[in-house]
N, C-alpha and C positions, 0 to 999 in steps of 0.2 A: 691168711694171717689169723691167728687165734685171738679171741677177745682178751686173753691174758697179756698179749703183747701190745695191746692198744693203750695209749696214754691219752688222757683228756687234753684238749688244746687249752693253753693258757696264754695270756698276754705276757710278753717278756717283761720282767721286773725292771723298773727304773732304778738305776744306781743312785745312791745319794752322793751328791757332788762333794768332793773333798776340797779343802782350801787350795786354790790354784787350778782346779779342774772344773772351771765354770761352764765349759761347753757341753757338759752332760745335763745340766739343769739350769735353765735361764732364771728360774725363781731363786735358786740358791745364789746365783750371781747378783741378782737384785738385792737380796737380803745382805749379802756380803758388802755391797756398795753402801747400803743404808747404815750398816753397822760401822763401817769405816768413817762415814760422815759424822755420825754421833760421837764416836770415839775421838775423832780429831777436834770436834767442836767443844765437847763437854769435858774432855780429860786433857787439859793442856800440860799437866805434870807428866804425862806419858808421851811427850813429844808431839803434841797437837800443833796445829798451824797457828798463824797469827790471829785468826778469828777466835780461836779457843782461848788464846792468851788475853785477848781483849775482853772476853766474857768472863774471865777468871775473877774479876772483882768489880762489883757495882754496889755503891752504898745502898743500904736498906733505909728507906725513909718512912716516916709517919707524918701525916698532915692533919691538922685540926683546924676546922673553919669555925671560928668564934664570931660573935656579933661585930666586934670592932677590929679584929685582926685575924691573920692566918698564922698559925704556928707550925714550924717544921722541925722535926728531929731526925737527924741522919747518923747512922752508925758508921764510924770511920776508924776501926781498930788499927793500931800500929802506925798511925799517921800523926804528924805534929801539926800544930796550928799554922806554922809558917809554910807548910806544904799544900795548904788549901787555898783555892781561889774561888770566890763567891761573886756571881754576877746576877743582878736583878733588873728586869725590865718591868713595865707596868703589869704584865700578866704571866711572866715566866721567871723561874729561878734556875740558875745553872751552877752546879757544884763541879769543880775541876780539881784535880790533884795528882799526886804521884805517890804510889805506895812502894816503899823500899823495906824489905824485910830480910833479915839474915838470921840463920839459926846455926850454931856451931856446937857440935858434940865431940868431946875428946874422950876416948876410951883407951884401954890398954892396947898398945900396938898401933895407934893411929888416931886420926881425927876425921870428922865428917862435917862438911859445911853445905848448907842449902841456902840459896838466895832467890828472892822473888822481887822483880822490879816491874813496874808497869804504870802507865798513866791511865786515868779514868776520867769520865765526864758523864754527868747525868743532868738532863734538862727536865724540869718539872713544870708542867702547866699549872698555873694557880687558878683557883676557882673564881677569883675576882681581881680587879685591878688594885694595885697597892701603891703606897707612897714610897717610891724608891729611896728618897733622901732620908727617910726615917727608919729604915730597916736596921735592926740590931742583930748581931750574931755573937754567940759565946761558944767556945770550944773547951771541953774539959773531959778527961778520962775517955777519950775516943768517941765522944758524942758531941755533935754539932747541933746547937739549938739556935733557930732563927725565928725572930718575931717580925712579921710583916704587917704594919698597920694598913687597913683598907682605906681607899680613897672615899671621901664623902660622895654619896650619890652613885657610887659604882654599882653596877648591877652584876649579879652572878652570871658567869659565862656558861654555867651548866644549869639545866633545869630538868626536872624529872618528867619522864614521858610515861603515860599510862599504857600498860601492855594489856591487850585484850586476850 
C-alpha cells in the first residue's frame, strides 16, 4: 500500500440530533426536555399547561414599612374592586381575585376575539403584626392601596443579619 492511499484515522463525527431523533445525542434530549418545560411553564399563550396558566398573572406589590403602619400597593390591571378578596391575619396579607379579560378586533372579512380568565392568589408575609380590625383598603385605576396599622409593642419579624 502506498502512502498516498493511506488516510489518517479520525473519530467518527457525532451527528447533531434532530427534533425527535433523541437517541443519537442524550444531551440534545435533555436540552429538548428542559426547553419543553420552560415553554410549557412560561408561555401559557402557546398552549402551556395549567401551571403556566397559574403563573400567567400574579400581582406586583410594593411594601413600605413605616413607624406606625405598613403600606402595601398592588397592581391589578383589568380587575374591578368587586373581584378582589382581601384577607389579613396578624402577620400576613392575602390578595385573591379573578382576572377576566377580553379583546375583540373586527377587520375586513372577519373578527378576532381573545379571552383570558384565571384566578390568582398572593399571600404576603408582613414585617410585623398588624391590627386586623383597623386595616383600610382603597382600589382605583387598577391599583390597590392597603394601610395596615401596626400593633403596639409588636416586634419586627425580620432582623438584619451581619454577613462576614
